[in-house]
Backbone of each chain as ProteinMPNN parsed JSONL, in Angstrom:
{"seq_chain_A": "NAGVTQTPKFRVLKTGQSMTLLCAQDMNHEYMYWYRQDPGMGLRLIHYSVGEGTTAKGEVPDGYNVSRLKKQNFLLGLESAAPSQTSVYFCASSSTGPYGYTFGSGTRLTVV", "coords_chain_A": {"N_chain_A": [[117.636, 73.624, 120.034], [119.932, 73.788, 117.556], [120.795, 73.104, 115.233], [122.993, 73.029, 111.917], [126.31, 73.71, 113.003], [128.726, 76.144, 111.656], [132.037, 76.496, 112.684], [134.952, 78.024, 111.935], [132.861, 80.926, 111.206], [134.48, 82.859, 109.219], [137.641, 82.904, 107.744], [141.06, 84.173, 107.45], [143.412, 82.794, 105.535], [147.028, 82.274, 105.434], [148.976, 81.122, 102.519], [150.021, 77.509, 102.43], [149.566, 77.236, 104.965], [148.137, 75.622, 107.83], [144.646, 74.057, 108.577], [141.559, 73.819, 110.636], [137.992, 72.652, 109.394], [135.074, 72.934, 111.919], [131.751, 70.961, 111.825], [129.188, 70.57, 112.88], [125.844, 69.21, 114.289], [123.308, 68.848, 115.725], [121.07, 66.736, 115.49], [120.615, 64.088, 115.509], [121.603, 63.441, 112.973], [122.732, 60.429, 110.586], [123.693, 61.464, 108.109], [126.302, 62.91, 106.529], [128.197, 66.248, 105.148], [130.181, 67.77, 103.151], [130.172, 70.537, 101.505], [131.48, 73.466, 98.373], [131.591, 76.633, 97.107], [131.898, 78.325, 94.561], [131.718, 81.561, 93.004], [129.788, 81.353, 90.27], [129.75, 78.456, 89.823], [128.039, 76.995, 91.519], [127.092, 74.392, 94.057], [129.997, 72.575, 95.195], [130.318, 68.537, 95.586], [132.902, 68.296, 98.106], [133.437, 66.167, 100.652], [131.826, 63.238, 102.012], [130.02, 61.528, 104.366], [128.116, 58.702, 105.885], [128.167, 57.939, 108.331], [128.814, 57.782, 111.601], [132.514, 57.319, 111.746], [132.605, 56.659, 109.713], [133.945, 58.225, 106.028], [134.198, 59.259, 102.434], [135.324, 59.882, 99.444], [134.117, 63.27, 96.716], [132.987, 64.739, 94.618], [135.645, 66.708, 94.149], [137.722, 66.021, 95.607], [140.591, 66.745, 96.49], [143.53, 68.092, 98.215], [142.258, 68.466, 100.238], [140.937, 67.084, 103.914], [139.159, 64.954, 105.471], [136.881, 63.708, 109.001], [135.075, 62.076, 110.314], [134.365, 61.015, 114.106], [132.842, 61.388, 115.686], [129.161, 61.379, 115.902], [127.801, 63.708, 115.123], [128.97, 65.6, 114.759], [131.81, 66.565, 112.267], [134.674, 67.288, 110.588], [136.503, 68.998, 108.186], [139.919, 69.341, 107.007], [142.068, 71.332, 105.837], [145.587, 70.407, 104.734], [147.646, 71.968, 103.955], [147.28, 75.284, 102.709], [146.297, 77.055, 99.79], [145.528, 79.356, 97.554], [144.12, 78.378, 95.455], [142.417, 77.387, 96.72], [140.693, 79.145, 98.173], [137.207, 80.043, 99.195], [133.724, 79.152, 99.61], [132.433, 78.146, 102.135], [130.072, 75.37, 102.938], [128.61, 72.773, 105.126], [126.431, 69.855, 105.385], [123.907, 68.319, 106.765], [121.43, 65.13, 106.538], [119.2, 63.048, 107.092], [117.88, 61.539, 106.252], [119.66, 61.182, 103.772], [120.181, 62.035, 100.195], [117.395, 63.044, 100.872], [116.438, 65.936, 101.073], [118.413, 68.116, 102.471], [119.793, 69.914, 105.673], [121.264, 72.761, 105.816], [123.991, 74.225, 106.813], [125.292, 77.354, 108.315], [127.811, 78.72, 106.597], [131.177, 78.606, 105.892], [133.329, 81.744, 104.98], [136.465, 81.038, 103.423], [139.701, 82.231, 103.066], [142.606, 82.283, 101.135], [145.691, 83.839, 101.174]], "CA_chain_A": [[118.252, 73.108, 118.86], [120.907, 74.7, 116.743], [120.554, 72.223, 113.87], [123.901, 72.297, 111.968], [126.322, 74.617, 113.046], [129.902, 75.766, 111.377], [133.077, 77.57, 113.23], [134.914, 79.695, 111.743], [132.372, 81.567, 109.94], [135.771, 83.435, 108.433], [138.935, 83.198, 108.039], [142.25, 84.474, 106.428], [145.304, 82.228, 105.931], [148.617, 82.613, 104.197], [149.309, 79.408, 101.662], [151.153, 76.749, 103.152], [148.739, 77.339, 106.785], [146.777, 74.201, 107.813], [143.693, 74.98, 109.565], [140.417, 72.557, 110.299], [136.481, 73.831, 109.941], [134.397, 72.13, 112.408], [130.784, 70.765, 111.038], [128.339, 70.162, 114.324], [125.273, 68.972, 114.415], [121.742, 68.371, 116.551], [119.82, 66.187, 115.154], [121.486, 62.614, 115.236], [121.226, 62.68, 111.288], [124.016, 60.04, 109.82], [124.899, 61.614, 107.162], [127.149, 64.684, 106.376], [128.17, 66.663, 103.795], [130.938, 69.669, 102.595], [130.779, 71.743, 99.216], [132.771, 74.467, 98.406], [130.608, 77.245, 97.143], [131.793, 79.412, 94.241], [131.428, 81.942, 91.825], [129.791, 81.138, 89.268], [130.501, 76.902, 90.047], [127.433, 75.885, 92.428], [127.999, 74.022, 94.745], [130.388, 70.796, 94.794], [130.22, 68.002, 96.77], [134.19, 67.389, 99.205], [133.577, 64.455, 100.524], [131.119, 63.062, 102.768], [129.792, 60.293, 105.763], [127.079, 58.137, 105.734], [127.407, 57.709, 109.098], [130.453, 57.433, 112.931], [133.755, 56.188, 111.777], [132.845, 56.482, 108.048], [134.24, 59.052, 105.18], [134.637, 59.011, 101.057], [135.299, 61.472, 98.589], [133.413, 63.767, 96.739], [133.54, 65.761, 92.869], [136.344, 67.746, 94.581], [138.502, 65.842, 97.054], [142.111, 66.854, 95.891], [143.757, 68.888, 99.379], [141.452, 68.129, 101.601], [141.087, 65.568, 104.409], [137.699, 65.165, 106.715], [136.795, 63.112, 110.237], [133.742, 61.812, 111.215], [134.443, 60.443, 114.666], [131.741, 61.203, 116.3], [128.203, 60.933, 114.652], [126.934, 65.16, 115.643], [130.62, 66.114, 114.109], [132.359, 65.892, 110.737], [135.967, 67.883, 110.662], [137.357, 69.575, 107.444], [141.151, 69.97, 107.214], [143.649, 71.664, 104.616], [146.585, 70.398, 105.698], [148.52, 73.041, 103.052], [146.008, 75.908, 101.832], [146.321, 77.278, 98.472], [144.92, 79.768, 97.309], [142.663, 77.847, 95.088], [140.307, 77.19, 98.033], [139.707, 80.234, 98.72], [136.066, 79.639, 98.864], [132.719, 79.316, 100.888], [132.582, 76.008, 102.245], [129.279, 74.746, 103.649], [128.43, 71.642, 105.42], [124.69, 70.309, 105.415], [123.647, 66.866, 107.117], [121.036, 64.677, 106.997], [118.763, 61.621, 108.077], [117.424, 60.509, 104.616], [120.677, 61.179, 102.751], [119.75, 63.313, 99.79], [116.339, 63.973, 101.055], [116.556, 66.78, 102.174], [119.854, 68.739, 103.612], [119.825, 71.284, 106.315], [122.431, 73.276, 105.344], [125.119, 75.361, 108.549], [125.494, 79.099, 107.245], [128.948, 78.853, 106.092], [132.502, 79.245, 106.38], [133.63, 81.898, 104.733], [137.558, 81.186, 103.83], [140.606, 83.505, 101.646], [143.864, 82.036, 101.34], [146.275, 84.86, 100.364]], "C_chain_A": [[118.447, 73.856, 117.808], [120.626, 74.358, 115.465], [122.032, 72.454, 113.56], [124.711, 73.79, 112.142], [127.85, 75.079, 112.67], [131.245, 76.528, 112.036], [133.769, 77.221, 111.962], [133.717, 80.476, 110.905], [133.008, 82.586, 109.274], [136.95, 83.229, 108.883], [139.98, 83.781, 107.103], [143.845, 83.355, 106.126], [146.233, 82.497, 104.876], [148.375, 81.25, 103.335], [150.584, 78.945, 102.249], [150.042, 76.269, 104.605], [147.543, 76.116, 106.727], [145.097, 75.179, 108.617], [142.456, 74.012, 109.268], [138.997, 73.436, 110.501], [135.639, 72.881, 110.65], [132.789, 72.129, 112.23], [130.247, 70.222, 112.876], [126.591, 70.069, 114.046], [124.074, 68.01, 115.488], [121.041, 67.418, 116.527], [119.867, 65.195, 114.704], [121.233, 62.718, 113.727], [122.217, 61.718, 111.009], [124.927, 60.403, 108.681], [125.081, 63.15, 106.848], [127.308, 65.033, 105.182], [129.422, 67.764, 103.967], [131.279, 69.393, 100.964], [131.075, 72.282, 99.527], [131.815, 75.526, 97.492], [131.34, 78.674, 96.156], [131.711, 80.138, 92.774], [130.759, 81.643, 90.255], [129.774, 78.927, 88.759], [129.168, 75.993, 90.654], [127.682, 75.681, 93.531], [128.613, 72.521, 94.165], [131.017, 70.137, 96.086], [132.031, 67.46, 96.988], [133.983, 66.342, 98.917], [132.009, 65.091, 101.554], [131.403, 61.928, 103.822], [128.617, 59.932, 105.445], [126.752, 57.425, 106.842], [128.965, 57.44, 109.997], [131.096, 56.997, 112.087], [133.308, 56.228, 110.188], [132.987, 57.546, 106.901], [134.259, 58.372, 103.405], [134.538, 60.211, 100.168], [134.125, 61.662, 97.442], [133.795, 64.2, 95.233], [135.153, 66.295, 93.343], [137.205, 66.939, 95.879], [139.897, 66.436, 97.659], [143.007, 67.852, 96.994], [143.191, 69.353, 100.537], [140.598, 66.96, 102.044], [139.545, 65.741, 105.568], [138.132, 63.883, 107.855], [135.283, 62.782, 110.393], [134.028, 61.078, 112.703], [133.836, 60.131, 115.747], [130.123, 61.774, 115.145], [128.002, 62.705, 114.748], [128.373, 65.849, 114.91], [131.166, 65.55, 113.242], [133.102, 67.459, 110.379], [136.338, 67.84, 109.012], [138.685, 70.015, 107.58], [141.379, 70.275, 105.843], [145.16, 71.659, 105.224], [147.611, 71.545, 105.026], [147.886, 73.772, 101.941], [146.821, 76.004, 100.781], [145.33, 77.709, 98.565], [143.067, 79.807, 96.167], [141.687, 77.574, 95.98], [140.241, 77.96, 98.907], [138.657, 80.128, 97.998], [134.98, 80.052, 99.952], [131.859, 78.788, 100.819], [130.959, 76.176, 103.232], [129.125, 73.279, 104.098], [126.831, 71.309, 105.491], [124.763, 68.434, 105.841], [121.979, 66.908, 106.76], [120.027, 63.328, 107.943], [118.354, 60.622, 106.776], [119.043, 61.096, 103.643], [120.587, 62.361, 101.849], [118.771, 63.715, 99.683], [115.698, 64.744, 101.5], [117.721, 67.54, 103.069], [119.48, 70.168, 104.31], [121.348, 71.44, 106.116], [123.246, 73.912, 106.289], [125.099, 76.229, 107.47], [126.406, 79.502, 107.024], [129.9, 78.602, 106.677], [132.81, 79.754, 104.77], [135.649, 82.263, 104.332], [138.36, 81.435, 102.373], [141.401, 82.78, 102.402], [144.578, 82.559, 99.798], [148.248, 84.637, 100.252]], "O_chain_A": [[117.589, 74.473, 117.177], [120.248, 75.179, 114.629], [122.747, 72.234, 114.538], [124.225, 74.834, 111.707], [128.609, 74.415, 113.377], [131.26, 77.617, 111.462], [133.385, 76.405, 111.124], [133.934, 80.5, 109.694], [132.261, 83.348, 108.661], [137.342, 83.308, 110.047], [139.674, 83.843, 105.913], [144.991, 83.404, 106.573], [146.083, 82.867, 103.712], [147.512, 80.437, 103.669], [151.657, 79.497, 102.492], [149.882, 75.133, 105.052], [146.588, 75.835, 106.002], [144.763, 76.316, 108.95], [142.228, 73.5, 108.172], [138.776, 74.384, 111.255], [135.401, 71.867, 109.993], [132.291, 73.233, 112.449], [130.914, 69.662, 113.746], [126.122, 71.076, 113.515], [124.11, 66.828, 115.829], [120.329, 67.139, 117.491], [119.346, 64.984, 113.608], [120.486, 61.835, 113.306], [123.209, 62.385, 111.304], [126.059, 60.073, 108.327], [124.35, 64.14, 106.896], [126.808, 64.461, 104.214], [129.478, 68.509, 104.945], [131.883, 68.8, 100.071], [131.27, 72.355, 100.74], [130.962, 74.778, 97.014], [131.406, 79.799, 96.651], [131.654, 79.555, 91.691], [131.423, 81.778, 89.228], [129.786, 78.393, 87.65], [129.051, 74.779, 90.482], [128.368, 76.454, 94.2], [128.201, 71.721, 93.325], [131.694, 70.553, 97.026], [132.499, 66.537, 96.321], [134.081, 65.647, 97.906], [131.443, 66.161, 101.778], [132.505, 61.474, 104.129], [127.937, 60.684, 104.747], [125.811, 56.639, 106.939], [129.995, 57.049, 109.449], [130.521, 56.159, 111.391], [134.06, 55.546, 109.491], [131.845, 57.941, 106.669], [134.324, 57.16, 103.2], [133.825, 61.213, 100.231], [133.347, 60.757, 97.141], [134.914, 63.952, 94.783], [135.909, 66.104, 92.391], [137.209, 67.404, 97.019], [140.226, 66.568, 98.838], [143.3, 68.809, 96.278], [143.443, 70.184, 101.409], [139.907, 66.185, 101.384], [139.211, 66.709, 106.252], [139.177, 63.235, 107.809], [134.48, 63.682, 110.639], [133.821, 59.912, 112.367], [133.979, 59.196, 116.536], [130.109, 62.332, 114.047], [128.305, 62.894, 113.57], [128.218, 67.037, 114.628], [131.208, 64.324, 113.141], [132.498, 68.475, 110.034], [136.469, 66.723, 108.511], [138.835, 71.048, 108.232], [140.976, 69.626, 104.877], [145.737, 72.506, 105.906], [148.442, 71.986, 105.82], [147.802, 73.412, 100.766], [147.845, 75.333, 100.646], [144.352, 77.256, 99.16], [141.994, 80.401, 96.059], [140.457, 77.557, 95.931], [139.895, 77.803, 100.077], [138.627, 80.092, 96.768], [135.11, 80.886, 100.848], [130.88, 78.705, 100.078], [130.83, 77.038, 104.101], [129.598, 72.483, 103.287], [126.01, 72.217, 105.624], [125.477, 67.574, 105.326], [121.289, 67.924, 106.671], [120.191, 62.891, 109.082], [118.506, 59.428, 106.517], [118.748, 61.361, 102.478], [120.794, 63.496, 102.278], [118.545, 64.571, 98.828], [114.666, 64.621, 102.159], [117.772, 67.445, 104.296], [119.042, 71.187, 103.775], [122.282, 70.642, 106.202], [122.282, 74.466, 106.819], [124.964, 76.066, 106.258], [126.444, 80.731, 107.09], [129.851, 78.348, 107.88], [132.734, 79.076, 103.746], [136.2, 83.291, 104.727], [138.064, 81.137, 101.216], [141.331, 82.528, 103.605], [144.482, 82.316, 98.595], [148.923, 85.429, 99.594]]}, "seq_chain_B": "GENVEQHPSTLSVQEGDSAVIKCTYSDSASNYFPWYKQELGKRPQLIIDIRSNVGEKKDQRIAVTLNKTAKHFSLHITETQPEDSAVYFCAAYSGGGADGLTFGKGTHLIIQP", "coords_chain_B": {"N_chain_B": [[130.38, 60.204, 86.264], [126.873, 62.327, 87.262], [125.498, 65.182, 86.001], [124.302, 68.37, 85.833], [122.962, 70.957, 84.496], [122.165, 73.789, 84.2], [119.656, 76.676, 82.853], [118.836, 80.066, 82.395], [121.786, 81.768, 84.133], [121.078, 84.223, 84.614], [118.418, 85.929, 85.692], [116.149, 88.313, 85.604], [112.736, 89.358, 85.918], [109.267, 91.111, 85.784], [108.575, 92.745, 88.599], [105.153, 90.245, 90.035], [105.254, 88.532, 87.126], [105.809, 85.397, 85.685], [108.52, 83.23, 86.587], [110.917, 81.211, 85.222], [112.649, 78.744, 84.869], [115.548, 76.441, 84.165], [116.558, 72.897, 83.871], [119.149, 70.264, 82.714], [119.623, 66.732, 83.496], [122.405, 64.454, 83.017], [122.456, 61.541, 83.665], [120.385, 59.147, 82.958], [119.786, 56.853, 85.379], [118.941, 59.177, 87.601], [117.034, 60.235, 90.077], [115.626, 61.848, 91.6], [115.104, 65.18, 91.785], [116.019, 67.71, 94.168], [114.834, 71.822, 94.162], [117.019, 73.821, 95.75], [117.001, 76.9, 97.187], [118.58, 80.374, 97.191], [119.073, 83.361, 99.686], [121.411, 86.729, 99.728], [124.231, 86.259, 101.093], [123.047, 84.264, 102.759], [122.367, 80.975, 103.62], [121.789, 77.804, 101.649], [118.477, 76.468, 101.175], [115.561, 74.348, 100.789], [113.528, 74.547, 98.579], [111.204, 73.175, 96.657], [110.888, 70.096, 95.692], [111.371, 67.386, 93.576], [110.707, 64.134, 92.455], [110.883, 60.793, 90.229], [109.183, 59.698, 89.715], [106.448, 60.988, 89.538], [105.41, 63.567, 87.756], [104.761, 66.402, 87.841], [105.179, 69.071, 90.409], [103.179, 70.44, 92.481], [103.441, 73.881, 95.283], [101.403, 76.163, 96.47], [102.841, 78.898, 95.139], [104.99, 77.991, 93.365], [106.737, 75.295, 91.24], [107.361, 71.83, 90.19], [108.206, 70.665, 87.059], [109.128, 67.662, 85.596], [110.962, 66.36, 83.207], [111.281, 62.917, 82.103], [111.997, 61.708, 80.002], [112.832, 63.826, 77.944], [115.054, 64.216, 79.814], [115.569, 66.409, 81.768], [114.287, 69.147, 83.923], [112.491, 71.631, 85.692], [111.511, 74.857, 87.568], [108.985, 76.813, 88.031], [107.473, 79.793, 88.729], [104.715, 81.892, 89.7], [103.862, 84.937, 89.866], [105.479, 86.48, 90.511], [107.647, 87.642, 93.584], [108.953, 90.637, 95.766], [110.586, 89.254, 97.591], [111.441, 86.721, 96.556], [113.547, 87.213, 94.538], [116.897, 86.212, 94.266], [119.072, 83.751, 94.679], [118.882, 80.58, 92.718], [119.204, 76.987, 92.835], [119.41, 73.783, 91.036], [119.053, 70.714, 91.897], [120.338, 67.041, 91.349], [119.924, 63.705, 92.199], [121.477, 60.379, 91.317], [121.131, 58.091, 92.853], [122.832, 55.717, 93.01], [124.73, 55.733, 94.811], [126.165, 55.735, 98.164], [126.341, 58.719, 98.071], [126.474, 62.119, 97.118], [124.156, 65.051, 96.592], [124.549, 66.108, 93.009], [125.113, 69.973, 91.826], [123.629, 72.479, 89.823], [124.558, 74.985, 88.711], [123.68, 77.468, 89.591], [120.832, 80.024, 89.052], [120.562, 83.652, 89.047], [117.684, 85.127, 90.168], [116.455, 88.401, 89.727], [114.152, 90.459, 90.702], [112.139, 93.026, 89.276], [110.981, 95.47, 90.448]], "CA_chain_B": [[129.43, 60.523, 87.483], [125.986, 62.456, 87.109], [125.466, 66.591, 85.835], [123.591, 68.785, 85.783], [122.858, 71.6, 83.954], [121.409, 75.143, 84.562], [119.806, 77.966, 82.341], [120.041, 80.749, 82.719], [122.564, 82.061, 85.15], [120.516, 85.772, 85.363], [116.762, 86.418, 85.473], [115.178, 89.316, 85.56], [111.724, 89.477, 85.774], [109.063, 91.981, 86.635], [107.099, 92.031, 90.06], [104.002, 89.785, 89.103], [105.026, 87.894, 86.407], [106.271, 84.351, 85.853], [109.458, 82.831, 86.206], [110.842, 79.806, 84.58], [114.299, 78.601, 85.154], [115.762, 74.769, 83.345], [117.867, 72.28, 83.874], [119.011, 69.152, 82.081], [121.413, 66.025, 83.764], [123.06, 63.477, 82.201], [122.309, 60.108, 84.107], [119.006, 58.197, 83.0], [119.206, 56.641, 86.501], [118.848, 60.154, 88.585], [115.336, 59.934, 90.406], [115.356, 62.557, 92.207], [115.547, 66.636, 91.845], [115.822, 69.129, 94.392], [115.76, 72.739, 94.065], [117.19, 74.781, 96.415], [117.119, 78.983, 97.209], [119.737, 80.915, 98.696], [119.157, 84.779, 99.319], [122.136, 86.649, 99.697], [124.64, 85.876, 102.518], [122.665, 82.87, 103.556], [122.058, 79.172, 103.187], [120.942, 77.416, 100.69], [117.063, 75.584, 101.639], [115.003, 73.536, 99.906], [112.054, 75.548, 98.998], [110.328, 72.162, 96.474], [111.327, 68.557, 95.367], [110.283, 65.913, 92.406], [110.761, 62.253, 92.61], [110.866, 60.628, 89.001], [107.739, 58.821, 89.385], [106.448, 62.139, 89.504], [105.674, 64.66, 86.221], [104.529, 67.665, 88.086], [103.977, 68.764, 91.946], [103.363, 72.061, 92.651], [103.748, 74.468, 96.062], [100.879, 77.01, 96.514], [103.08, 79.844, 93.338], [105.962, 77.379, 92.673], [105.995, 74.116, 90.653], [108.291, 71.364, 89.384], [107.635, 70.1, 86.413], [109.945, 66.761, 85.023], [110.294, 65.271, 81.921], [112.056, 62.39, 82.408], [112.329, 61.304, 78.442], [114.526, 64.763, 77.257], [116.014, 64.323, 81.176], [115.281, 67.616, 82.311], [113.466, 69.607, 85.015], [111.973, 73.384, 85.414], [111.094, 75.763, 88.014], [107.487, 77.472, 87.529], [107.301, 80.517, 89.76], [103.645, 82.644, 89.235], [102.771, 86.297, 90.626], [106.848, 86.781, 91.473], [107.37, 89.106, 94.878], [110.382, 91.374, 95.596], [110.764, 88.509, 98.473], [110.91, 85.661, 95.513], [114.807, 87.449, 94.249], [117.713, 85.155, 94.709], [119.828, 82.31, 93.834], [117.701, 79.088, 92.947], [120.214, 75.569, 92.727], [118.831, 73.001, 91.052], [120.216, 69.11, 91.553], [120.15, 65.727, 90.76], [121.233, 62.344, 92.65], [121.16, 58.916, 90.844], [120.404, 56.399, 93.417], [123.649, 54.559, 92.779], [124.745, 54.308, 96.362], [125.407, 56.748, 99.275], [127.358, 59.692, 97.42], [125.191, 63.513, 97.195], [123.478, 65.394, 95.177], [124.778, 67.03, 92.06], [124.035, 70.674, 91.613], [123.551, 72.929, 89.109], [125.937, 76.144, 88.483], [122.642, 78.346, 89.576], [120.493, 80.672, 88.293], [120.466, 84.467, 89.816], [116.456, 85.165, 89.844], [116.091, 89.409, 89.943], [112.665, 90.51, 90.864], [112.029, 94.382, 89.432], [109.193, 96.356, 90.701]], "C_chain_B": [[128.521, 61.894, 86.52], [126.603, 64.554, 86.293], [124.725, 66.974, 85.282], [123.972, 70.516, 85.757], [122.24, 73.012, 83.622], [120.867, 76.27, 83.593], [118.661, 78.923, 82.72], [120.641, 81.392, 83.665], [122.087, 83.501, 85.455], [118.998, 85.342, 84.961], [116.416, 86.999, 85.868], [113.84, 89.355, 84.89], [110.736, 91.001, 86.424], [108.263, 91.432, 87.601], [105.391, 91.809, 89.142], [104.055, 88.886, 88.228], [106.151, 86.79, 86.797], [107.915, 84.23, 85.731], [109.457, 81.387, 85.966], [112.487, 79.306, 85.17], [114.125, 76.908, 85.159], [116.787, 74.319, 84.003], [118.392, 70.984, 83.366], [119.77, 68.62, 83.235], [121.513, 65.122, 82.78], [122.782, 61.875, 82.005], [121.007, 59.713, 84.113], [118.981, 57.752, 84.534], [119.101, 57.5, 87.966], [117.585, 59.771, 88.771], [114.895, 60.712, 91.024], [115.731, 64.318, 92.335], [114.659, 67.713, 92.376], [115.652, 70.546, 94.006], [115.552, 73.719, 95.464], [117.515, 76.249, 96.426], [117.859, 79.422, 98.744], [120.24, 81.991, 98.507], [120.526, 84.688, 99.742], [122.874, 86.298, 100.597], [124.16, 84.958, 103.262], [122.648, 81.614, 102.756], [121.432, 78.768, 102.483], [119.707, 76.575, 101.429], [116.327, 75.003, 100.815], [113.881, 74.171, 100.21], [110.888, 73.897, 97.671], [111.173, 71.156, 95.857], [110.515, 68.116, 94.583], [111.311, 64.192, 92.634], [110.539, 62.093, 90.838], [109.596, 59.849, 88.995], [106.468, 59.933, 89.381], [106.214, 62.897, 87.812], [105.474, 66.033, 87.028], [104.566, 67.806, 89.438], [104.516, 70.564, 92.388], [102.691, 72.726, 95.101], [102.777, 75.536, 96.55], [102.081, 78.173, 94.656], [104.649, 78.517, 93.007], [105.643, 76.069, 92.79], [107.305, 74.074, 89.738], [107.627, 70.67, 88.628], [109.318, 69.683, 85.589], [109.919, 66.019, 84.059], [111.719, 64.057, 81.998], [112.915, 61.762, 80.735], [113.978, 61.981, 77.96], [114.957, 64.571, 78.663], [116.114, 65.964, 81.245], [113.986, 68.387, 82.769], [113.115, 70.888, 84.865], [111.249, 73.816, 86.785], [110.416, 76.875, 87.214], [107.942, 78.359, 88.935], [106.582, 81.437, 89.216], [104.011, 84.305, 90.377], [104.541, 86.102, 91.349], [106.541, 88.315, 92.801], [109.117, 89.683, 94.751], [111.135, 89.588, 96.937], [111.589, 86.828, 97.835], [113.183, 86.31, 94.668], [115.958, 86.36, 95.271], [118.078, 84.299, 93.897], [119.333, 81.398, 93.292], [119.046, 77.823, 92.377], [119.079, 74.352, 91.836], [119.811, 72.088, 91.312], [119.497, 67.721, 91.602], [120.85, 64.813, 91.739], [119.996, 61.182, 91.829], [120.976, 57.675, 91.903], [121.81, 55.602, 93.751], [124.64, 54.25, 93.683], [125.098, 55.684, 96.934], [126.158, 58.554, 98.984], [126.306, 60.82, 97.325], [124.58, 64.435, 96.751], [124.316, 66.381, 94.318], [124.331, 68.056, 92.072], [124.109, 71.829, 90.168], [124.282, 74.362, 89.316], [124.827, 77.268, 89.401], [122.191, 79.59, 88.52], [119.784, 82.175, 89.887], [119.14, 85.311, 89.2], [116.552, 86.847, 90.655], [114.556, 89.687, 89.163], [112.245, 92.528, 90.622], [110.578, 94.827, 89.839], [108.707, 97.024, 89.948]], "O_chain_B": [[128.997, 62.421, 85.514], [127.757, 64.966, 86.172], [124.234, 66.404, 84.308], [124.744, 71.17, 86.459], [121.804, 73.117, 82.475], [121.788, 77.066, 83.412], [117.657, 78.524, 83.31], [119.739, 81.796, 84.399], [122.574, 84.057, 86.44], [118.624, 84.57, 84.077], [116.037, 86.615, 86.974], [113.688, 89.381, 83.669], [111.205, 91.792, 87.243], [107.597, 90.399, 87.682], [104.761, 92.464, 88.312], [103.054, 88.17, 88.201], [107.027, 86.896, 87.655], [108.555, 84.947, 84.962], [108.594, 80.555, 86.248], [113.163, 79.928, 85.991], [113.259, 76.219, 85.698], [117.684, 74.943, 84.57], [117.612, 70.22, 83.933], [120.438, 69.359, 83.957], [120.765, 65.048, 81.805], [122.804, 61.167, 80.998], [120.369, 59.859, 85.155], [118.058, 58.308, 85.13], [119.135, 56.988, 89.085], [116.963, 59.107, 87.942], [113.688, 60.609, 91.244], [116.694, 64.627, 93.036], [113.653, 68.311, 91.994], [116.581, 70.759, 93.226], [114.546, 74.166, 96.016], [118.324, 76.701, 95.617], [117.891, 79.242, 99.961], [121.211, 82.232, 97.79], [121.095, 83.642, 100.055], [122.129, 85.752, 101.411], [124.663, 84.712, 104.358], [122.869, 81.388, 101.567], [120.289, 79.222, 102.43], [120.099, 75.947, 102.413], [116.664, 75.361, 99.686], [113.318, 74.396, 101.281], [109.739, 73.731, 98.079], [112.288, 71.534, 95.498], [109.292, 68.244, 94.619], [112.377, 63.648, 92.922], [110.116, 63.042, 90.179], [109.168, 59.434, 87.919], [105.38, 59.404, 89.154], [106.95, 62.619, 86.865], [106.299, 66.872, 86.665], [104.071, 66.851, 90.037], [105.477, 71.324, 92.506], [101.915, 72.152, 95.866], [103.436, 76.154, 97.386], [101.883, 77.991, 93.455], [105.105, 78.703, 91.878], [104.902, 75.52, 93.606], [107.965, 74.888, 89.093], [106.636, 70.046, 89.007], [110.215, 70.425, 85.189], [109.094, 65.121, 83.889], [112.906, 64.38, 81.95], [114.102, 61.504, 80.538], [115.124, 61.578, 77.758], [115.903, 65.347, 78.532], [116.958, 66.539, 80.558], [112.898, 68.322, 82.197], [113.446, 71.387, 83.79], [110.337, 73.066, 87.133], [110.821, 77.567, 86.28], [108.534, 77.897, 89.911], [107.128, 82.078, 88.317], [104.37, 84.332, 91.554], [104.748, 85.666, 92.481], [105.807, 89.299, 92.896], [110.06, 89.344, 94.035], [112.259, 89.126, 96.741], [112.154, 86.018, 98.569], [113.914, 85.359, 94.39], [115.881, 85.941, 96.426], [117.672, 84.038, 92.764], [119.317, 81.178, 94.503], [119.717, 78.119, 91.388], [117.919, 74.249, 92.236], [121.017, 72.264, 91.142], [118.319, 67.472, 91.856], [122.016, 64.968, 92.099], [118.776, 61.063, 91.718], [120.711, 56.508, 91.618], [121.841, 54.883, 94.75], [125.307, 53.216, 93.72], [124.582, 56.699, 96.465], [126.356, 59.352, 99.9], [125.148, 60.427, 97.466], [124.974, 64.07, 95.643], [124.756, 67.401, 94.847], [123.118, 68.015, 92.274], [125.133, 71.599, 89.523], [124.487, 74.63, 90.5], [125.534, 78.068, 90.014], [122.826, 80.023, 87.558], [119.126, 82.034, 90.918], [119.211, 85.983, 88.171], [116.689, 86.872, 91.878], [114.031, 89.452, 88.075], [112.097, 93.251, 91.608], [109.438, 94.493, 89.516], [107.609, 97.526, 90.185]]}, "name": "protein", "num_of_chains": 2, "seq": "NAGVTQTPKFRVLKTGQSMTLLCAQDMNHEYMYWYRQDPGMGLRLIHYSVGEGTTAKGEVPDGYNVSRLKKQNFLLGLESAAPSQTSVYFCASSSTGPYGYTFGSGTRLTVVGENVEQHPSTLSVQEGDSAVIKCTYSDSASNYFPWYKQELGKRPQLIIDIRSNVGEKKDQRIAVTLNKTAKHFSLHITETQPEDSAVYFCAAYSGGGADGLTFGKGTHLIIQP"}
């Protein structure tokens, strides 16, 4: 039982490049979330999903897209990376919405 | 949407003393208030939570209090230990839809030996 697994753990991108972050959970959770964490800013919600095939925008969705084609996976895409997207990205999943997140270990992304 | 303010941003206490972190929220419909602890380089982990129908909740050395009228809630840690050093985040959920938690900006708690 791995819980929530994020890949990759680290990545350096050049401005304008694209990439996809993968979040995988093996707990059969319906709810999945993507947050970004910046120094002094806490955790801000990018996108979330309440079940397979569903996605919705959070507080800071611009520049990101997501997909939830399989219940266990939630993908976060950056189509054209910008330096402002340098951050640590955390995925979280839950069986009960906000009542008890399980976080992944994070992806540290640097855009140069 | 919901807005959560957290204070202080940094808190330094002597080992064995108590620490208190305070948060305020803006949406009176919010009904769930968790606290997460994040050690350096690690993922956030839920340490305690409280719902709006309860005024206080304790779990060993940690407790959370909620004042719905004033729209603020606090984390209390007693008899602090070195392993309590971490960043603590409060959060709130209004329950209006399926969206996620709104987090405060975090408090870096430093336990001085």
